[in-house]
Residue, then its C-alpha position, 0 to 999 in steps of 0.5 A: x420418882x421420874x428424873x427430869x433431864x436438865x440442860x443449862x444454856x449459858x455458863x456465866x456467873x448466875x449459872x452457878x446458882x442453877x447448877x447448885x439447884x440441880x445438884x440439890x434437886x430431888x428430881x432433876x438430872x443435869x445432862x448438858x451445859x452449854x456456852x459459846x465459850x467452850x472453856x466456860x462450859x467445860x469448867x461448869x461441867x467439872x463442878x456440876x456435871x453434864x456434857x459440855x457443849x458450845x452449841x445448843x442444837x444438840x440439846x434441843x434435838x435430845x428427847x431426854x432433855x425435858x427442861x432448858x435453863x436459860x442463863x444467857x445475856x438479856x437480849x438472847x432470852x426470847x430467841x432461845x426460849x422460843x426455840x426451846x419451847x418449839x422443840x417441846x422443852x419446858x423453859x426456866x428463864x433468868x430475869x428479865x424474860x426479855x428487854x422488850x414487852x413484845x418479845x415477852x408476849x411472844x414467849x408466852x404465846x409460844x409456850x401456850x401453843x406448845x403446851x410447855x411450861x415457861x418459868x422465870x427466875x424471880x427467886x426473891x418471891x420465895x425468900x422466907x421473909x417474902x412468903x411470910x409478908x405475902x401471907x400477912x398482907x393477904x390475911x387482911x389483919x392489918x387492913x388495906x395497903x395505903x402506900x409503899x416504898x421500894x429501895x435498891x442501893x448497890x454498887x455496879x461499875x468498872x469491871x462489872x461492865x468491862x468484863x462482859x461486853x453485853x452489859x452496859x448497853x441498851x441494845x443488849x442489856x436493855x438498861x441498867x439498874x432498873x432492868x438488872x438489879x432493881x427488877x427483883x424489887x420492882x417485881x416484889x413491889x408489884x407482887x406484894x402490893x396487888x399490882x402497879x397501874x401507873x408510873x412516873x419516873x426518871x431513870x438516868x446515868x449519874x456517874x461520870x464514866x465511859x464504862x456504860x451507857x445505861x441508867x445507874x439511878x432512878x426515882x419513880x412514883x407508882x400508882x397501885x391498882x388498889x388506889x394507893x401509891x408507892x415510890x421507888x429509889x434505885x441506884x448502882x452508885x452506892x459503894x458501901x452497901x447492898x440494900x434491897x427493901x420494900x416498905x409497905x404501909x397498911x392501915x394498921x401496920x408498917x411491914x418492912x421486907x428485905x432478904x434477911x428480915x421481916x418487920x411488922x410495926x404496929x402502934x403497940x409492938x414491933x415483931x421481927x422475923x429473921x430469914x436467910x442470911x446470905x454472905x459473900x460477893x453475890x449475897x444480894x442474889x439471895x438463897x432462893x434459886x434452889x427453892x424456886x427451881x425445885x418448885x418449877x420441877x415439882x409443878x411440871x411433874x405434878x401438872x400444877x400451875x407455876x406461880x412465876x409463869x410468863x403471865x406473872x413475870x411479864x409484869x416486871x418487863x412492862x413496868x421497867x419498859x414504862x419507867x424507861x419511856x416515862x421521862x417524867x410523864x405518867x405511863x399506864x401499865x397494861x393490865 
């Protein structure tokens, strides 16, 4: 089987999940790892392989590189993705695609013009619990969706922001809890419930701190495309937990989806299915990076559509942008 040549741009915290995925892959070979801080690239190379670089130009010039993983700060995603696509590379981009909808649309346009794949890392769509929930909902067994609730309660403050200069600033991170942590759960709410059509929200900073300027908490009321409604509660001020959950009320059941468990509650019984049980400091990232990255590689080799492409992933960008603009007013999401 053909091995795809892989390059990873950005060797910060999240890149380790990508490095692990390439090592586990049956058809990917890491050729380069690049970071503007060369020591980070060298350390990454020692663990995962690849030639360490401090500039990405050599990656784009090498015809042996088939796929570029973008694991850099949020505001750099569009320019790097577009440049790689224009050089004939497929791109697998960390979330969010961009911090502005216009840039995300440009990424899609360039990928289609150059006939290259553009994938986005919403890995929680491939959690076993999410996969089962999606199949259950689409089967129609429990009727249509009436309402839903999305909740995220994590802790992000102090060194999380001060150790990375791009975090905590609207210009470079694009926001706080809604674009960095809750965006995965917002994506799942949209994905599982058949689309979000409107939002009325308040996103603000509640902590009295100078560590960051961005939002750390948000309350939202969503209109669903099927006529139902949903609410969202998101915060980075919960110091003792790592909650990320979608609760969906159907006509005949309540379906509760989180990373480790799926519950289906009806009038007569409660069914519980267990999924992954990640542990450790970054357990909230889950264990599905390898799954989604392997699927991306397979789709390229088999010339099949990838289900988290630009058109699918831009939905979360549009919803987050609408939340930021809402300030208590109803905003419609682009179709």
